[in-house]
Legacy VTK file of the C-alpha trace (Angstrom):
# vtk DataFile Version 3.0
C-alpha trace
ASCII
DATASET POLYDATA
POINTS 56 float
-61.657 -130.212 -163.675
-58.847 -131.563 -165.842
-56.525 -134.216 -164.430
-52.838 -133.495 -164.898
-50.331 -136.065 -165.987
-47.185 -136.779 -163.950
-45.048 -134.744 -166.360
-47.386 -131.737 -166.140
-47.418 -131.955 -162.341
-43.605 -131.925 -162.218
-43.549 -128.652 -164.187
-45.728 -126.774 -161.683
-43.888 -123.914 -159.972
-45.060 -121.510 -157.333
-44.737 -120.203 -153.825
-41.274 -118.722 -154.226
-42.121 -115.254 -152.947
-39.978 -114.138 -150.013
-42.184 -111.232 -148.971
-45.297 -112.655 -147.362
-47.787 -111.164 -144.932
-46.298 -113.204 -142.084
-42.792 -111.917 -142.926
-43.947 -108.291 -142.973
-45.820 -108.798 -139.707
-42.779 -110.305 -137.995
-40.527 -107.457 -139.181
-43.062 -104.917 -137.907
-43.309 -106.624 -134.522
-39.515 -106.785 -134.220
-39.287 -103.073 -135.007
-41.921 -102.243 -132.403
-40.112 -104.382 -129.831
-36.801 -102.599 -130.487
-38.566 -99.235 -130.241
-40.162 -100.182 -126.903
-36.817 -101.331 -125.497
-35.244 -98.037 -126.562
-38.020 -96.057 -124.893
-37.643 -98.038 -121.675
-33.885 -97.563 -121.581
-34.270 -93.858 -122.352
-36.839 -93.415 -119.597
-34.613 -95.256 -117.117
-31.621 -93.089 -117.990
-33.709 -89.914 -117.677
-35.113 -90.968 -114.278
-31.605 -91.786 -112.981
-30.242 -88.478 -114.287
-33.093 -86.466 -112.738
-32.944 -88.519 -109.502
-36.638 -89.354 -109.889
-36.423 -93.052 -109.040
-39.466 -94.591 -107.371
-38.668 -96.513 -104.202
-40.865 -98.968 -102.375
LINES 1 57
56 0 1 2 3 4 5 6 7 8 9 10 11 12 13 14 15 16 17 18 19 20 21 22 23 24 25 26 27 28 29 30 31 32 33 34 35 36 37 38 39 40 41 42 43 44 45 46 47 48 49 50 51 52 53 54 55
């Protein structure tokens, strides 16, 4: 393995990609969370409208 000089090490670039696997995963999870909230709200509205509310 070749040792790099200080000047060569200062010229190294990398890791500037904004789209990573963690970013895609977090966007997917956020989308699923929003979808689940929408389903829950829709189900609640439907149950209120149809007067099919469970009581204890």
